[in-house]
N, C-alpha and C positions, 0 to 999 in steps of 0.2 A: 433451136437449142432447147433441150429438156431442162425442166426445173429439177435439179439434183440436190439432195441433202447429203451432209457429211457429219456423221456422229463422231464428235471429237471432244475429249475431256481429259485434262491432265490427271484427274483422279484415277484413271485407269492405270497410271504408272505406279500407283501405290501398292499394287499386287506384286510383292517381292518374292521371287522364286529362288533367290540366292545366286551365288557365283556359278558360272558355267552352265546354267540351265538354258536350253534353247528358247524356251518361251519366256522372254524377258522384256522389260520396258523399252529396250532399244528398238524393238520391232515397230512399235507405234511411233516412235520419234523418227525412224527412217521413212515410214509411210507419210507422216506429216511433212517432212522435208521434201519428199518427192512431189507432193501435191502443191506445196508452196513454191518450190523452184520452178514448177511448170506454169506458174502464173494463174492457177486455177482457184485460189481461195476466194477471190472477190466475186467469182461467178457461182459460188456454191452457197447454199443455206447451211450454216453451221447449226447442228443439233446438239445441245448440251445434254449430258447424261442426267437422269433423274432416277431415284430408286423405284424399282418396280413394285407394284402392289402385290402383296403376298398371295392374293387369290389367283394371280396368273401363274406364279411360280408353282403353287400347289396344284394347279390344273395338270401338271406333268409329274412333279416330284412329291411324294407323300410327306406328310408333316414330320414323321419320325426321322426321315433322311435330312430334311431341312434343319431340324433342331440339332441333330448330331453334327452336321457340318458346322453350324454356328458354335456349338460348344467346343468342338475340337479346335476350331480356329482361335477362339478367344482364350483358350487354355494356353496358347503359345506353342502348340505342337507345330512342327515344321512340315508335316505331311498328312495327307488324308486319303485313306483307302489303299494307296500304294506310294512307293517312293517317287514315281513319276510326278505326282501331284504335290509339288512343293508349294508352301504358302507362308503367310505371315499373319499378324493379327488383323490386318486390313483386308485380307482376301475375301472374307464372307461379304463384307459391305461392298467391295469392288465388284464381286459377282452379281450382286443385286443391281448395281449400277449398270453392269453390262446388259442384263436383261432389260432394264428400264430404258436404256438408250435405244435398243432395238425396237421396243414397243412404241416409243415415241416416234421413231422413223415410220413404223407401220401406221400409226395414227395419222401422221401428216400426209402420207401417201393416200390413205383411204379417204381423208377429208378433202383431197384435191389440192392441198397446199404444195405438194411436190409430185413430180412424175415418178421419181425413183430415189433411192438412197444407198449410200455405202456406209456401213456401220463398222468403224475401226474400233472395236471393243476388245477387251480382254478381262478375264480369262475367256478362252474359246469355249465351244460347247458341244460339238457334234459327237464326241465320244461318250458323253455323260448319259448313262442310262437312268431309269427312274429312281433307283436307289443305290447307284454306284458311280463314284467319280472315277474317271479313267483318262489317260492320255492328255493330261494338263487341263481337263475339263471337269467342272463342278455342276453347273446348271446348263441344261441344253437350250441355249438361246434361241435356236431356230425352231425347235419343237414348241417351246412356249409361245413364240410368235405366231406359229400356225394356229394354235388353240385360241390365242387372243383374236386373231382375224376371224375365226369362225364364230366365237361366242360374243364378241363385242360388235363386230361389223357384219355378221350374217354371211360371210363368205362360204360358199358351198364346196368349192374345189380348190385346194391349195396344192400347188406343185413345188417340190423341193428339188433343186439340182445341186449336187455336191461334187465339186471338182478338186477338193483337197486330195493330196496324193494318198492319204490314208482313208480307208473306208469309215464312214460315219455310222459305226455300229449302234450307237445310242439312238440316233434319229431313226434308223431302220427298225430297231426293236420296238420303239415307242409306237410306231404307226403300222406295224406289220399286219395288224388285223383291221385296219381302218381304210375303207375304200374312198373316203373323202380327201385323203392326202396321198399323193403319188410321190414316192421317193425314188430318185434316180441318182446313182453314183458312178463316176468314172474314176478309177484309182489303180494304184499299183498293187498287184498281187502275184507272188508274195511280196510283202513290203516289210522287211526286217522283222517278220513274224508278228507284226502288230497291225491291227488287232486280230488278224486271222479270220476275219469275216469278209463278206462281200463277194461271194462266188456267184457264178452265173445262175445256178439253180435256186438261189435264194430269191423268191418272188412273192413273198407275203404268205400269210396264213389265213385260214377261215374266210370270212367275208372280204378280207384284204388280199386274197390271192390274186395275183396279176397286177397289183398296185405298187410293186417294188421291182426295180430293174437295176441290175448291176452290170457294169462293163469293166471287167478286170483288164489291166494292161501289164504285160510282162516287162521286166527290166530292159532298158535299152531301145525300146520301140519308138519313142519320140513322137514327133508331130504327125507323121503319116498315120500311125495307128490311132492316135486320138481323133484325127479327122474322120477316119473310117468309122469309128465307133459312134462318134457324135452324129454323123449322117445316117448310119444304119440303125442305131439304138435310140439315142436321145430324142432326135427330132420326131421320129414316128410315134413314140409313146406319148409325147405331149400333143401331137396332132390329134390323137385319139382321145386323150384325157381332157384337153381344153381347159387348162387351169384359169381360175378367175384372178388369182394373184400368184406371183412366182417369188419364192425365197431362194437365195443362192448361198450355199455354204462355200465361201470363197477361200480356198487355200492356195497359196503361192509356192508350196513346197514341192511341186512336181518339176520345178525349174531345173535345168541341167546343171546349174551351179549350186544347188541346194544339197547339203550333205545328208538330208533326211530322206532322199529318194534316189532311184537309179533309172527312172523312165526317160529322162533327158528331154523334157518338153522345153521348147525355146520361148523366148519373149514373144516372138511372132505367133507361136502356137497358142499362148495364153490369150492374146488379143483376138485371134480367130475364134476361139471357143466363146469368148464373151460376146462377140458380135452375133454369133449364132443364138446365144441365150437371149440377147436383146430382141432378136427377130421373133423368137417364141413369145417373149413378153408382149411385144406390140401386136402380134397376130391374134393372141388369145386372151391376154390379160390387160388390155388397154394401156400397156406400157408400165403396169404396176410391178416393179422389180425391186425387191429389198435384198441387197447384198450384205452378207454378214461375215466378217473376218473369222477364219479358222486358223490354219497353219501358214507357214512361210517363214523361213529362218535364215535365209541368206541376206544379211543386212546390206550387202553391197548391191543386191538386185531389187530389194523391196521398193526403193524409191521409184524406179522406172516402171516396175510392174503395177504399183498402186496408181501412178500417174496415168498410165495407159488405161487401166481399169476405169478410173474416174472419167477420162475423156470419152470412153465408149458409153458410159452411163449418160453423160451430158449430150451425146449425139455428135461429138467431134470425131473426125477420122484419125486413125492411128496407122502405123506401118503394118 
């Protein structure tokens, strides 16, 4: 049985996006209910949130952007950069807690206190670019974690796998010239025209050329296409890159019952993908896998998806 951590803190519920917004506190409550009802809580190490040190946030986001986010938030404005990014006066502090929870999970994994972790944080992050909030995302949690691992722990090669149904444009752009971070994304394209990036020819720039890999999936293709692309694209690139640590942008929104996508991935398909990711983690990264929540908006399906995800991290078998 793996030593698995679970970032859980009720303060993440304070980020109020208003009525009818898909990225809402109910998501985290559904995830918690799924993990609890599965009898897993006693087997996990609960990781409380703590505010991230600003030096780590500013390793990715410039100070002018951070200050503008804080000022707009505290002014009582209900949106930042676009109407997608609904917020309240607690959003800035909650976003700092989201980064901090992920960094604490990274610390515990690197210190050998945990084998791996699942970070059920919000707001999500993979759409956030250096100076632009997008797609419900303000700070790029995964990108900041990658820099933290490199600068605080001396990690040479960080692998990022993003299986949210929407392409992580922010993460890709931040690392597109960096050969020390390999970004792989499997996602729907086209996907409701958002974010419009993540095509096969996007492979990085300058010294980072060849360190980005995208696997677009057409609507309706489902499990078989995901399995084909994972076997033919994801596994070979990480076999060559050999990451020292693996960060996973975990989005559950590719599910066939999620209104935010059309690819029709099943519950079984999600479990199959995560088992393959764990195989890469054990083969090259000594099992060091940090999973960070991104999307997933079908409240009825989130409990079982999160429960299965956690069981795979723990080393238990799932369907």
